[in-house]
N, C-alpha and C positions, 0 to 999 in steps of 0.2 A: 497458498499454504496458510492454514489457520494456526493460531497459537493454541496450546493445550487447554487453556482456561476458557475458550470460547465455544459456544454451542451455536448451531444453526437453528434459531428459533424465530418464528414469524415476527417480523417487525422490530427486530433488535438492531441497535446501532453497532457497527463494527468499528472498533478502534485499533489503530496501529497494525493493520494487516499488511502482508507482503504483496497482496494483489487487491484490486478493486473487487469487493465482495458484496453481492446483493443482500440487503438487510431483510429481504422477505424469504428467499428460498435458499440462500447460501452459495449460489453459483459464483465461481471465481473467474474473473476475466484474465485469460492467459496473455492478453495484449495490453495489460495495464501500463506498461512502460511507454506506450504511445501517448499517454496523457502528458501535456506539456505546460499546463497552467498551474504552477506551484502556488500554493496558498489560497487560490481562489476556489470558490465553490461552483461546481458545474453540475448540470443535470445529465444523467446517463440513463439508459434503458437496459434492463437485465437481458442478457443473451439467452436465458432460459424461460423465465416467466414473463418477460417483456414489460414488467412494471417499472415506472420511472422512480429514480431515487437521486439523492444529492451525493456528490463525491468531492473530497478535498485531498490534494496531494501535498505531502511534506517531504522534503529531502533532508537527510541527516548526513553530515560530512564528518569524517574523522581522519586524523593524520597519524603517521608513524614516522619516527626519526631514529637514527642510530649513528653512532660515531663512525668516522672513516678510519679504517685500519691504518696504522702508522702515520696518523695526522700530526703527531708531535715530532716527527723526524724530518 
């Protein structure tokens, strides 16, 4: 899934995408979740145009908390 402000233009860097996205043809890797090397840069080949490109994965964590009902009793 691409963000609304990004276009698939030849040779453009793709920042903060939901999936690994080829910077040449815009192909999105449906199996991006298989990448396990957070923060490191790895070389990948596009599943469509077969051109090599570099990929980095970053994980963002968020938390939610709420009070326990009747905790004061």
